[in-house]
C-alpha positions, 0 to 999 in steps of 0.5 A: 346876076340872073333875072331868076335869082333876084326874083323873091317871095312865097311859094304854094305850099308856104301860101296853103300853110299860112291860110291853114294858120289863118284858118284856124285862128278865125275858127278859135276867134269865132268860136269864142265869140259865139260862145261869149255871146252864148253866155252873154245870153244866157246870164242876160237872161237869168238876170231878167227873170231875177228882175222880174221875180223881184218887181212881181215879188215887190208888187205882190206884196204892196197889195196883200199887205194892206189886205183888209184896211179899212174894213177888217174892223168891221168883219163881223158887223156883216163885211167879211162874206157880204155879196159886193154891190158896186155901181159905176155912173150908174151902171151896176158892175158887181156883181157882175153882169153879162160876160165873164171876166176878161182874159186871163180870169175868164175862168174865176169862179167857174166864169160864165160872168152873172152865173158864178162870178156875180158871186164875189164876195168880200175878203181881205184876201182870197185864192182862186185855186187854178183858176186863171189862164194856163191853170196858175192861181188867182189872188184877191185882194181887197183893201181901203185907207179910211181916213177916218181911223176905219171905223164903222159908223153905226147908221142911226137912220134914213134921212129926208131922201133916200141917197141920206144917213143919218149917223152919229157925226160926220166928223172925218168924212170927205167929199168923194169917200167911199164907205161899205154899207152892211148889215150883219145877216143880210148877204148884200152890201153897198159900196158907196161914194159921199156927195161931191162938196160935202163938208164935214161938221161936229154937229151934222148927222146927215151924210149924203151919199153921191157921186160916181159910186152911188147906188141905190142897191136893188134887193137890199136897198140903201134906204132898206137897210139905213131904215132897219137902225142896225146897219153899219157905214165903214169908210173905205178911202177916196175916190179921188185919191184911188186908194180902195183897191179891189183887185184880182192878180193872175197869170196870162198868155205870154208869161205875164202877171195881170191885175185885174180892178174890180172897180175899174177906178180909171173906167174900163173894163180890162186887165192891165199887164203888169210885170212879164216872165212869170210862168205860174203864180201858186199861193197858200193860205197862212191860218191861225185855227184859234185866232189866238195870234200865232200862225198855226199852219199853210193850207192849200186853197184846194184843200177841205174847207178852204176852197173859194165858194167856202172861204167867201161865204164863212166870214170866221175862216176868212178872219183866219187867214194871217198870211199868204205865201206865194210861188211864182215860177219865172221861164227865160226869154231865151232858149238854149241849143240843148237841155238845160232843165229836166223839171219846174221845181217843187214849190212850197217842198218845207210845207205840209202842201207842197207841189211836186216837182213837174217834168219837161219834155221837148223843147221846154227842157232848153229853156231856164226855170226860176221860183221865187217864193215869199210870205206876206203877212196880213197885218189888218188882221194880225192888229184884230183882237184875239179870242179868248181861250175857252177854260 
């Protein structure tokens, strides 16, 4: 047998065919992996949006649902619409002095710190239309958890010193409790704190005030309100328990939902990031216009008579707000290789105050968007007595 006849192997043609088949298979596998990874990223991004929306909705629901707790029963005793005077460790923090609130609330109430933002008034819920960074709304939520049944106590007189007030009795008050001193017809109201070490007694009428949130007041003073005999002390909660929540909520940079503690409970003057992926937040008032306990309509915060300035200074209107409807616009973190969205969906489309869909251009069309809408009742306002109809 010749040497040439005993040789075995592949010809050049066979090698080229095998390489071509291998390249086709590799290309197919690579394409499948790429498409799978793309779908995985899109699915993960969508799931992240859904989770962020659910978490943000939960946080807002928890805060707003309790709006008015601790002071709603005192709405007509000078509480709703009163100008907040709050000091912390001897330093006045409301009305705000100096610069504006920290981002994303620098434009809240028109910005300028003391000039405009010093005019914040007491109300369970306020909506500042398009006043957070990026043109979203700001939600103002105020609530407490008074241990003495949220019942306002008449202040009969002042005590031996300016830090003591005389009430019918001090049953239910505890050391470090926070309370609001208000008087119908008086613009200012004072946030106060019960003296550390205080113990109540059925026979005790004197309530000493001191501690972190004590303030003697300026202009409208604690002594002046107490001496008048027509002021009220409304329990709010306890400073040590952290159950007095006066907060702002708004959308800031990097699609992040922020909150700001107006009482600076943690000692810092900074907004806190609480949820990501939130691109915009808008809200509507749900009102009971005749105070008969029945919801009447959804009203936009820019409607005539329902702007934040009017709502803050008109207690009867703040009393009408029995619910809020919130819409969160979420955007995916993942950018697709092609256009996947033509518009940001419309908001509140089934109400008389809808917000139209927004057309997208450029790279904004390569992101996915979701809208989460939810309604939150203000249970403390709903529990107020209905107004008897006029015969």
